[in-house]
N, CA, C, O and CB atoms as a CASP TS submission, in Angstrom:
PFRMAT TS
TARGET T0000
AUTHOR 0000-0000-0000
METHOD Language model
MODEL 1
PARENT N/A
ATOM      1  N   MET     1     -58.970-148.146-106.411  1.00  0.00           N
ATOM      2  CA  MET     1     -57.809-147.708-107.151  1.00  0.00           C
ATOM      3  C   MET     1     -56.570-147.697-106.218  1.00  0.00           C
ATOM      4  O   MET     1     -56.619-147.188-105.098  1.00  0.00           O
ATOM      5  CB  MET     1     -58.063-146.299-107.767  1.00  0.00           C
ATOM      6  N   ARG     2     -55.515-148.250-106.700  1.00  0.00           N
ATOM      7  CA  ARG     2     -54.279-148.387-105.906  1.00  0.00           C
ATOM      8  C   ARG     2     -53.481-147.111-106.064  1.00  0.00           C
ATOM      9  O   ARG     2     -53.292-146.622-107.178  1.00  0.00           O
ATOM     10  CB  ARG     2     -53.430-149.637-106.352  1.00  0.00           C
ATOM     11  N   ARG     3     -53.014-146.574-104.956  1.00  0.00           N
ATOM     12  CA  ARG     3     -52.151-145.391-105.041  1.00  0.00           C
ATOM     13  C   ARG     3     -50.703-145.827-105.148  1.00  0.00           C
ATOM     14  O   ARG     3     -50.251-146.755-104.478  1.00  0.00           O
ATOM     15  CB  ARG     3     -52.349-144.465-103.813  1.00  0.00           C
ATOM     16  N   VAL     4     -50.014-145.142-105.990  1.00  0.00           N
ATOM     17  CA  VAL     4     -48.587-145.411-106.185  1.00  0.00           C
ATOM     18  C   VAL     4     -47.790-144.347-105.483  1.00  0.00           C
ATOM     19  O   VAL     4     -47.983-143.157-105.732  1.00  0.00           O
ATOM     20  CB  VAL     4     -48.218-145.466-107.684  1.00  0.00           C
ATOM     21  N   ARG     5     -46.889-144.760-104.601  1.00  0.00           N
ATOM     22  CA  ARG     5     -46.060-143.825-103.882  1.00  0.00           C
ATOM     23  C   ARG     5     -44.891-143.372-104.822  1.00  0.00           C
ATOM     24  O   ARG     5     -44.358-144.149-105.614  1.00  0.00           O
ATOM     25  CB  ARG     5     -45.519-144.483-102.546  1.00  0.00           C
ATOM     26  N   ASN     6     -44.549-142.126-104.686  1.00  0.00           N
ATOM     27  CA  ASN     6     -43.393-141.685-105.460  1.00  0.00           C
ATOM     28  C   ASN     6     -42.130-142.218-104.861  1.00  0.00           C
ATOM     29  O   ASN     6     -42.121-142.639-103.705  1.00  0.00           O
ATOM     30  CB  ASN     6     -43.333-140.175-105.540  1.00  0.00           C
ATOM     31  N   SER     7     -41.042-142.210-105.634  1.00  0.00           N
ATOM     32  CA  SER     7     -39.821-142.895-105.242  1.00  0.00           C
ATOM     33  C   SER     7     -39.202-142.323-103.968  1.00  0.00           C
ATOM     34  O   SER     7     -38.632-143.068-103.171  1.00  0.00           O
ATOM     35  CB  SER     7     -38.824-142.829-106.362  1.00  0.00           C
ATOM     36  N   SER     8     -39.305-141.026-103.772  1.00  0.00           N
ATOM     37  CA  SER     8     -38.663-140.442-102.586  1.00  0.00           C
ATOM     38  C   SER     8     -39.413-140.935-101.303  1.00  0.00           C
ATOM     39  O   SER     8     -38.772-141.159-100.276  1.00  0.00           O
ATOM     40  CB  SER     8     -38.671-138.843-102.676  1.00  0.00           C
ATOM     41  N   THR     9     -40.710-141.098-101.356  1.00  0.00           N
ATOM     42  CA  THR     9     -41.425-141.661-100.217  1.00  0.00           C
ATOM     43  C   THR     9     -40.976-143.081 -99.928  1.00  0.00           C
ATOM     44  O   THR     9     -40.768-143.457 -98.775  1.00  0.00           O
ATOM     45  CB  THR     9     -42.923-141.631-100.465  1.00  0.00           C
ATOM     46  N   ARG    10     -40.829-143.858-100.976  1.00  0.00           N
ATOM     47  CA  ARG    10     -40.383-145.228-100.831  1.00  0.00           C
ATOM     48  C   ARG    10     -38.980-145.307-100.190  1.00  0.00           C
ATOM     49  O   ARG    10     -38.721-146.132 -99.313  1.00  0.00           O
ATOM     50  CB  ARG    10     -40.384-145.914-102.196  1.00  0.00           C
ATOM     51  N   TYR    11     -38.092-144.420-100.661  1.00  0.00           N
ATOM     52  CA  TYR    11     -36.735-144.384-100.100  1.00  0.00           C
ATOM     53  C   TYR    11     -36.781-144.024 -98.619  1.00  0.00           C
ATOM     54  O   TYR    11     -36.044-144.605 -97.822  1.00  0.00           O
ATOM     55  CB  TYR    11     -35.854-143.371-100.867  1.00  0.00           C
ATOM     56  N   LEU    12     -37.622-143.090 -98.245  1.00  0.00           N
ATOM     57  CA  LEU    12     -37.716-142.708 -96.848  1.00  0.00           C
ATOM     58  C   LEU    12     -38.243-143.856 -95.992  1.00  0.00           C
ATOM     59  O   LEU    12     -37.814-144.038 -94.852  1.00  0.00           O
ATOM     60  CB  LEU    12     -38.609-141.487 -96.698  1.00  0.00           C
ATOM     61  N   LEU    13     -39.185-144.635 -96.553  1.00  0.00           N
ATOM     62  CA  LEU    13     -39.668-145.790 -95.839  1.00  0.00           C
ATOM     63  C   LEU    13     -38.553-146.819 -95.633  1.00  0.00           C
ATOM     64  O   LEU    13     -38.421-147.379 -94.545  1.00  0.00           O
ATOM     65  CB  LEU    13     -40.836-146.412 -96.585  1.00  0.00           C
ATOM     66  N   TYR    14     -37.770-147.063 -96.647  1.00  0.00           N
ATOM     67  CA  TYR    14     -36.660-148.022 -96.513  1.00  0.00           C
ATOM     68  C   TYR    14     -35.662-147.535 -95.504  1.00  0.00           C
ATOM     69  O   TYR    14     -35.191-148.309 -94.671  1.00  0.00           O
ATOM     70  CB  TYR    14     -35.969-148.255 -97.854  1.00  0.00           C
ATOM     71  N   GLU    15     -35.321-146.232 -95.564  1.00  0.00           N
ATOM     72  CA  GLU    15     -34.358-145.733 -94.581  1.00  0.00           C
ATOM     73  C   GLU    15     -34.916-145.761 -93.179  1.00  0.00           C
ATOM     74  O   GLU    15     -34.166-145.910 -92.214  1.00  0.00           O
ATOM     75  CB  GLU    15     -33.933-144.329 -94.926  1.00  0.00           C
ATOM     76  N   GLY    16     -36.233-145.619 -93.051  1.00  0.00           N
ATOM     77  CA  GLY    16     -36.891-145.724 -91.731  1.00  0.00           C
ATOM     78  C   GLY    16     -36.761-147.134 -91.157  1.00  0.00           C
ATOM     79  O   GLY    16     -36.775-147.315 -89.940  1.00  0.00           O
ATOM     80  N   LEU    17     -36.638-148.115 -92.022  1.00  0.00           N
ATOM     81  CA  LEU    17     -36.443-149.505 -91.592  1.00  0.00           C
ATOM     82  C   LEU    17     -34.956-149.810 -91.343  1.00  0.00           C
ATOM     83  O   LEU    17     -34.612-150.948 -91.024  1.00  0.00           O
ATOM     84  CB  LEU    17     -37.012-150.474 -92.652  1.00  0.00           C
ATOM     85  N   GLY    18     -34.092-148.833 -91.481  1.00  0.00           N
ATOM     86  CA  GLY    18     -32.652-149.000 -91.207  1.00  0.00           C
ATOM     87  C   GLY    18     -31.891-149.449 -92.447  1.00  0.00           C
ATOM     88  O   GLY    18     -30.740-149.868 -92.325  1.00  0.00           O
ATOM     89  N   ARG    19     -32.478-149.382 -93.619  1.00  0.00           N
ATOM     90  CA  ARG    19     -31.781-149.763 -94.808  1.00  0.00           C
ATOM     91  C   ARG    19     -31.248-148.537 -95.520  1.00  0.00           C
ATOM     92  O   ARG    19     -31.975-147.573 -95.759  1.00  0.00           O
ATOM     93  CB  ARG    19     -32.680-150.561 -95.714  1.00  0.00           C
ATOM     94  N   ARG    20     -29.965-148.587 -95.858  1.00  0.00           N
ATOM     95  CA  ARG    20     -29.378-147.446 -96.569  1.00  0.00           C
ATOM     96  C   ARG    20     -29.794-147.430 -98.024  1.00  0.00           C
ATOM     97  O   ARG    20     -29.859-148.477 -98.668  1.00  0.00           O
ATOM     98  CB  ARG    20     -27.859-147.476 -96.468  1.00  0.00           C
ATOM     99  N   VAL    21     -30.073-146.264 -98.538  1.00  0.00           N
ATOM    100  CA  VAL    21     -30.542-146.150 -99.921  1.00  0.00           C
ATOM    101  C   VAL    21     -29.595-145.174-100.653  1.00  0.00           C
ATOM    102  O   VAL    21     -29.300-144.079-100.174  1.00  0.00           O
ATOM    103  CB  VAL    21     -32.058-145.650 -99.982  1.00  0.00           C
ATOM    104  N   LEU    22     -29.146-145.616-101.803  1.00  0.00           N
ATOM    105  CA  LEU    22     -28.323-144.740-102.639  1.00  0.00           C
ATOM    106  C   LEU    22     -29.144-144.365-103.870  1.00  0.00           C
ATOM    107  O   LEU    22     -29.696-145.237-104.541  1.00  0.00           O
ATOM    108  CB  LEU    22     -26.966-145.435-103.047  1.00  0.00           C
ATOM    109  N   ARG    23     -29.224-143.093-104.159  1.00  0.00           N
ATOM    110  CA  ARG    23     -29.888-142.641-105.343  1.00  0.00           C
ATOM    111  C   ARG    23     -28.849-142.126-106.322  1.00  0.00           C
ATOM    112  O   ARG    23     -28.283-141.053-106.115  1.00  0.00           O
ATOM    113  CB  ARG    23     -30.924-141.567-105.012  1.00  0.00           C
ATOM    114  N   LEU    24     -28.598-142.858-107.360  1.00  0.00           N
ATOM    115  CA  LEU    24     -27.564-142.515-108.322  1.00  0.00           C
ATOM    116  C   LEU    24     -28.165-141.781-109.525  1.00  0.00           C
ATOM    117  O   LEU    24     -29.262-142.101-109.982  1.00  0.00           O
ATOM    118  CB  LEU    24     -26.823-143.778-108.780  1.00  0.00           C
ATOM    119  N   THR    25     -27.448-140.825-110.009  1.00  0.00           N
ATOM    120  CA  THR    25     -27.852-140.162-111.246  1.00  0.00           C
ATOM    121  C   THR    25     -26.788-140.425-112.300  1.00  0.00           C
ATOM    122  O   THR    25     -25.735-140.993-112.012  1.00  0.00           O
ATOM    123  CB  THR    25     -28.061-138.629-111.029  1.00  0.00           C
ATOM    124  N   GLN    26     -27.073-140.011-113.500  1.00  0.00           N
ATOM    125  CA  GLN    26     -26.112-140.215-114.584  1.00  0.00           C
ATOM    126  C   GLN    26     -24.803-139.498-114.289  1.00  0.00           C
ATOM    127  O   GLN    26     -23.731-139.986-114.645  1.00  0.00           O
ATOM    128  CB  GLN    26     -26.692-139.726-115.916  1.00  0.00           C
ATOM    129  N   ARG    27     -24.887-138.352-113.645  1.00  0.00           N
ATOM    130  CA  ARG    27     -23.691-137.605-113.288  1.00  0.00           C
ATOM    131  C   ARG    27     -22.757-138.426-112.378  1.00  0.00           C
ATOM    132  O   ARG    27     -21.537-138.415-112.540  1.00  0.00           O
ATOM    133  CB  ARG    27     -24.083-136.297-112.598  1.00  0.00           C
ATOM    134  N   HIS    28     -23.377-139.144-111.410  1.00  0.00           N
ATOM    135  CA  HIS    28     -22.556-139.968-110.496  1.00  0.00           C
ATOM    136  C   HIS    28     -21.791-141.038-111.243  1.00  0.00           C
ATOM    137  O   HIS    28     -20.666-141.377-110.876  1.00  0.00           O
ATOM    138  CB  HIS    28     -23.433-140.622-109.429  1.00  0.00           C
ATOM    139  N   ILE    29     -22.404-141.575-112.302  1.00  0.00           N
ATOM    140  CA  ILE    29     -21.754-142.640-113.041  1.00  0.00           C
ATOM    141  C   ILE    29     -20.707-142.092-114.018  1.00  0.00           C
ATOM    142  O   ILE    29     -19.588-142.601-114.093  1.00  0.00           O
ATOM    143  CB  ILE    29     -22.792-143.459-113.791  1.00  0.00           C
ATOM    144  N   LEU    30     -21.081-141.065-114.752  1.00  0.00           N
ATOM    145  CA  LEU    30     -20.189-140.559-115.836  1.00  0.00           C
ATOM    146  C   LEU    30     -19.119-139.593-115.333  1.00  0.00           C
ATOM    147  O   LEU    30     -17.991-139.642-115.822  1.00  0.00           O
ATOM    148  CB  LEU    30     -21.019-139.857-116.911  1.00  0.00           C
ATOM    149  N   ASP    31     -19.423-138.734-114.392  1.00  0.00           N
ATOM    150  CA  ASP    31     -18.482-137.716-114.023  1.00  0.00           C
ATOM    151  C   ASP    31     -17.748-137.999-112.699  1.00  0.00           C
ATOM    152  O   ASP    31     -16.640-137.503-112.496  1.00  0.00           O
ATOM    153  CB  ASP    31     -19.190-136.417-113.938  1.00  0.00           C
ATOM    154  N   GLU    32     -18.337-138.771-111.822  1.00  0.00           N
ATOM    155  CA  GLU    32     -17.736-139.001-110.512  1.00  0.00           C
ATOM    156  C   GLU    32     -17.650-140.472-110.183  1.00  0.00           C
ATOM    157  O   GLU    32     -17.907-140.863-109.044  1.00  0.00           O
ATOM    158  CB  GLU    32     -18.519-138.287-109.442  1.00  0.00           C
ATOM    159  N   TRP    33     -17.303-141.277-111.125  1.00  0.00           N
ATOM    160  CA  TRP    33     -17.347-142.732-110.962  1.00  0.00           C
ATOM    161  C   TRP    33     -16.476-143.221-109.850  1.00  0.00           C
ATOM    162  O   TRP    33     -16.916-144.076-109.082  1.00  0.00           O
ATOM    163  CB  TRP    33     -16.946-143.407-112.221  1.00  0.00           C
ATOM    164  N   GLU    34     -15.256-142.731-109.710  1.00  0.00           N
ATOM    165  CA  GLU    34     -14.333-143.229-108.693  1.00  0.00           C
ATOM    166  C   GLU    34     -14.910-143.033-107.285  1.00  0.00           C
ATOM    167  O   GLU    34     -14.882-143.941-106.455  1.00  0.00           O
ATOM    168  CB  GLU    34     -12.971-142.519-108.814  1.00  0.00           C
ATOM    169  N   THR    35     -15.424-141.846-107.041  1.00  0.00           N
ATOM    170  CA  THR    35     -16.028-141.588-105.706  1.00  0.00           C
ATOM    171  C   THR    35     -17.293-142.397-105.564  1.00  0.00           C
ATOM    172  O   THR    35     -17.530-142.955-104.493  1.00  0.00           O
ATOM    173  CB  THR    35     -16.338-140.071-105.500  1.00  0.00           C
ATOM    174  N   THR    36     -18.103-142.486-106.570  1.00  0.00           N
ATOM    175  CA  THR    36     -19.332-143.261-106.485  1.00  0.00           C
ATOM    176  C   THR    36     -19.059-144.721-106.208  1.00  0.00           C
ATOM    177  O   THR    36     -19.753-145.337-105.400  1.00  0.00           O
ATOM    178  CB  THR    36     -20.125-143.124-107.756  1.00  0.00           C
ATOM    179  N   PHE    37     -18.064-145.284-106.863  1.00  0.00           N
ATOM    180  CA  PHE    37     -17.693-146.683-106.631  1.00  0.00           C
ATOM    181  C   PHE    37     -17.256-146.914-105.178  1.00  0.00           C
ATOM    182  O   PHE    37     -17.624-147.920-104.571  1.00  0.00           O
ATOM    183  CB  PHE    37     -16.565-147.098-107.590  1.00  0.00           C
ATOM    184  N   LEU    38     -16.474-145.984-104.624  1.00  0.00           N
ATOM    185  CA  LEU    38     -16.020-146.141-103.246  1.00  0.00           C
ATOM    186  C   LEU    38     -17.216-146.078-102.278  1.00  0.00           C
ATOM    187  O   LEU    38     -17.253-146.810-101.289  1.00  0.00           O
ATOM    188  CB  LEU    38     -14.976-145.048-102.895  1.00  0.00           C
ATOM    189  N   VAL    39     -18.173-145.215-102.563  1.00  0.00           N
ATOM    190  CA  VAL    39     -19.353-145.122-101.707  1.00  0.00           C
ATOM    191  C   VAL    39     -20.155-146.436-101.768  1.00  0.00           C
ATOM    192  O   VAL    39     -20.568-146.968-100.737  1.00  0.00           O
ATOM    193  CB  VAL    39     -20.242-143.915-102.134  1.00  0.00           C
ATOM    194  N   ILE    40     -20.366-146.943-102.978  1.00  0.00           N
ATOM    195  CA  ILE    40     -21.113-148.177-103.128  1.00  0.00           C
ATOM    196  C   ILE    40     -20.385-149.305-102.389  1.00  0.00           C
ATOM    197  O   ILE    40     -21.012-150.095-101.682  1.00  0.00           O
ATOM    198  CB  ILE    40     -21.302-148.525-104.627  1.00  0.00           C
ATOM    199  N   LYS    41     -19.095-149.375-102.552  1.00  0.00           N
ATOM    200  CA  LYS    41     -18.300-150.412-101.863  1.00  0.00           C
ATOM    201  C   LYS    41     -18.451-150.329-100.357  1.00  0.00           C
ATOM    202  O   LYS    41     -18.606-151.350 -99.687  1.00  0.00           O
ATOM    203  CB  LYS    41     -16.822-150.288-102.234  1.00  0.00           C
ATOM    204  N   ARG    42     -18.407-149.124 -99.824  1.00  0.00           N
ATOM    205  CA  ARG    42     -18.537-148.909 -98.373  1.00  0.00           C
ATOM    206  C   ARG    42     -19.928-149.318 -97.903  1.00  0.00           C
ATOM    207  O   ARG    42     -20.051-149.954 -96.857  1.00  0.00           O
ATOM    208  CB  ARG    42     -18.264-147.425 -98.008  1.00  0.00           C
ATOM    209  N   VAL    43     -20.972-148.974 -98.641  1.00  0.00           N
ATOM    210  CA  VAL    43     -22.315-149.332 -98.223  1.00  0.00           C
ATOM    211  C   VAL    43     -22.487-150.853 -98.246  1.00  0.00           C
ATOM    212  O   VAL    43     -23.117-151.407 -97.345  1.00  0.00           O
ATOM    213  CB  VAL    43     -23.360-148.652 -99.126  1.00  0.00           C
ATOM    214  N   VAL    44     -21.956-151.521 -99.230  1.00  0.00           N
ATOM    215  CA  VAL    44     -22.048-152.979 -99.318  1.00  0.00           C
ATOM    216  C   VAL    44     -21.295-153.599 -98.133  1.00  0.00           C
ATOM    217  O   VAL    44     -21.816-154.526 -97.514  1.00  0.00           O
ATOM    218  CB  VAL    44     -21.470-153.498-100.683  1.00  0.00           C
ATOM    219  N   GLU    45     -20.097-153.127 -97.798  1.00  0.00           N
ATOM    220  CA  GLU    45     -19.323-153.670 -96.705  1.00  0.00           C
ATOM    221  C   GLU    45     -20.056-153.420 -95.408  1.00  0.00           C
ATOM    222  O   GLU    45     -20.089-154.317 -94.565  1.00  0.00           O
ATOM    223  CB  GLU    45     -17.916-153.063 -96.666  1.00  0.00           C
ATOM    224  N   ASP    46     -20.639-152.270 -95.196  1.00  0.00           N
ATOM    225  CA  ASP    46     -21.414-151.980 -93.997  1.00  0.00           C
ATOM    226  C   ASP    46     -22.600-152.946 -93.875  1.00  0.00           C
ATOM    227  O   ASP    46     -22.876-153.468 -92.795  1.00  0.00           O
ATOM    228  CB  ASP    46     -21.908-150.518 -94.019  1.00  0.00           C
ATOM    229  N   ALA    47     -23.282-153.172 -94.969  1.00  0.00           N
ATOM    230  CA  ALA    47     -24.444-154.094 -94.955  1.00  0.00           C
ATOM    231  C   ALA    47     -24.025-155.519 -94.661  1.00  0.00           C
ATOM    232  O   ALA    47     -24.736-156.241 -93.961  1.00  0.00           O
ATOM    233  CB  ALA    47     -25.183-154.051 -96.296  1.00  0.00           C
ATOM    234  N   GLN    48     -22.870-155.939 -95.189  1.00  0.00           N
ATOM    235  CA  GLN    48     -22.392-157.283 -94.899  1.00  0.00           C
ATOM    236  C   GLN    48     -22.004-157.430 -93.429  1.00  0.00           C
ATOM    237  O   GLN    48     -22.299-158.455 -92.813  1.00  0.00           O
ATOM    238  CB  GLN    48     -21.204-157.623 -95.792  1.00  0.00           C
ATOM    239  N   ARG    49     -21.358-156.436 -92.871  1.00  0.00           N
ATOM    240  CA  ARG    49     -21.025-156.474 -91.428  1.00  0.00           C
ATOM    241  C   ARG    49     -22.302-156.546 -90.589  1.00  0.00           C
ATOM    242  O   ARG    49     -22.373-157.322 -89.636  1.00  0.00           O
ATOM    243  CB  ARG    49     -20.188-155.221 -91.020  1.00  0.00           C
ATOM    244  N   GLU    50     -23.288-155.759 -90.931  1.00  0.00           N
ATOM    245  CA  GLU    50     -24.548-155.759 -90.205  1.00  0.00           C
ATOM    246  C   GLU    50     -25.260-157.128 -90.319  1.00  0.00           C
ATOM    247  O   GLU    50     -25.820-157.635 -89.347  1.00  0.00           O
ATOM    248  CB  GLU    50     -25.459-154.634 -90.736  1.00  0.00           C
ATOM    249  N   GLN    51     -25.221-157.686 -91.492  1.00  0.00           N
ATOM    250  CA  GLN    51     -25.858-159.000 -91.687  1.00  0.00           C
ATOM    251  C   GLN    51     -25.125-160.065 -90.854  1.00  0.00           C
ATOM    252  O   GLN    51     -25.775-160.908 -90.236  1.00  0.00           O
ATOM    253  CB  GLN    51     -25.858-159.397 -93.205  1.00  0.00           C
ATOM    254  N   GLN    52     -23.820-160.041 -90.829  1.00  0.00           N
ATOM    255  CA  GLN    52     -23.062-160.974 -90.001  1.00  0.00           C
ATOM    256  C   GLN    52     -23.384-160.777 -88.539  1.00  0.00           C
ATOM    257  O   GLN    52     -23.527-161.756 -87.807  1.00  0.00           O
ATOM    258  CB  GLN    52     -21.568-160.809 -90.233  1.00  0.00           C
ATOM    259  N   ARG    53     -23.500-159.563 -88.101  1.00  0.00           N
ATOM    260  CA  ARG    53     -23.810-159.249 -86.723  1.00  0.00           C
ATOM    261  C   ARG    53     -25.152-159.794 -86.335  1.00  0.00           C
ATOM    262  O   ARG    53     -25.296-160.322 -85.232  1.00  0.00           O
ATOM    263  CB  ARG    53     -23.768-157.767 -86.494  1.00  0.00           C
ATOM    264  N   ARG    54     -26.135-159.692 -87.183  1.00  0.00           N
ATOM    265  CA  ARG    54     -27.467-160.198 -86.912  1.00  0.00           C
ATOM    266  C   ARG    54     -27.503-161.696 -86.803  1.00  0.00           C
ATOM    267  O   ARG    54     -28.297-162.249 -86.043  1.00  0.00           O
ATOM    268  CB  ARG    54     -28.408-159.754 -87.969  1.00  0.00           C
ATOM    269  N   HIS    55     -26.621-162.387 -87.583  1.00  0.00           N
ATOM    270  CA  HIS    55     -26.665-163.850 -87.561  1.00  0.00           C
ATOM    271  C   HIS    55     -25.793-164.479 -86.484  1.00  0.00           C
ATOM    272  O   HIS    55     -25.845-165.692 -86.284  1.00  0.00           O
ATOM    273  CB  HIS    55     -26.252-164.381 -88.891  1.00  0.00           C
ATOM    274  N   GLU    56     -24.988-163.675 -85.784  1.00  0.00           N
ATOM    275  CA  GLU    56     -24.183-164.196 -84.702  1.00  0.00           C
ATOM    276  C   GLU    56     -25.089-164.479 -83.503  1.00  0.00           C
ATOM    277  O   GLU    56     -25.986-163.697 -83.187  1.00  0.00           O
ATOM    278  CB  GLU    56     -23.051-163.206 -84.328  1.00  0.00           C
ATOM    279  N   ARG    57     -24.844-165.576 -82.863  1.00  0.00           N
ATOM    280  CA  ARG    57     -25.621-165.915 -81.667  1.00  0.00           C
ATOM    281  C   ARG    57     -24.801-165.605 -80.426  1.00  0.00           C
ATOM    282  O   ARG    57     -23.584-165.793 -80.434  1.00  0.00           O
ATOM    283  CB  ARG    57     -26.046-167.408 -81.679  1.00  0.00           C
ATOM    284  N   PRO    58     -25.433-165.139 -79.371  1.00  0.00           N
ATOM    285  CA  PRO    58     -24.711-164.848 -78.155  1.00  0.00           C
ATOM    286  C   PRO    58     -24.150-166.164 -77.537  1.00  0.00           C
ATOM    287  O   PRO    58     -24.764-167.227 -77.633  1.00  0.00           O
ATOM    288  CB  PRO    58     -25.642-164.108 -77.151  1.00  0.00           C
ATOM    289  N   LEU    59     -22.997-166.045 -76.921  1.00  0.00           N
ATOM    290  CA  LEU    59     -22.420-167.230 -76.238  1.00  0.00           C
ATOM    291  C   LEU    59     -23.238-167.593 -75.042  1.00  0.00           C
ATOM    292  O   LEU    59     -23.732-166.725 -74.322  1.00  0.00           O
ATOM    293  CB  LEU    59     -20.969-166.979 -75.810  1.00  0.00           C
ATOM    294  N   GLU    60     -23.383-168.882 -74.827  1.00  0.00           N
ATOM    295  CA  GLU    60     -24.181-169.386 -73.660  1.00  0.00           C
ATOM    296  C   GLU    60     -23.314-169.764 -72.542  1.00  0.00           C
ATOM    297  O   GLU    60     -23.804-170.200 -71.500  1.00  0.00           O
ATOM    298  CB  GLU    60     -25.032-170.578 -74.033  1.00  0.00           C
TER
END
């Protein structure tokens, strides 16, 4: 029988790998959308910078 991990365990595993995880609730979308959107935008920009950094090769 396969064990299913709960979502919080999965999120902790992802964060342990260095991946940022956002857990959004209905309140974040309906009541605090402006702030939520800015946070999402910042996380995406950080991830894009990190991805570019990984793909850069050192000068020889």
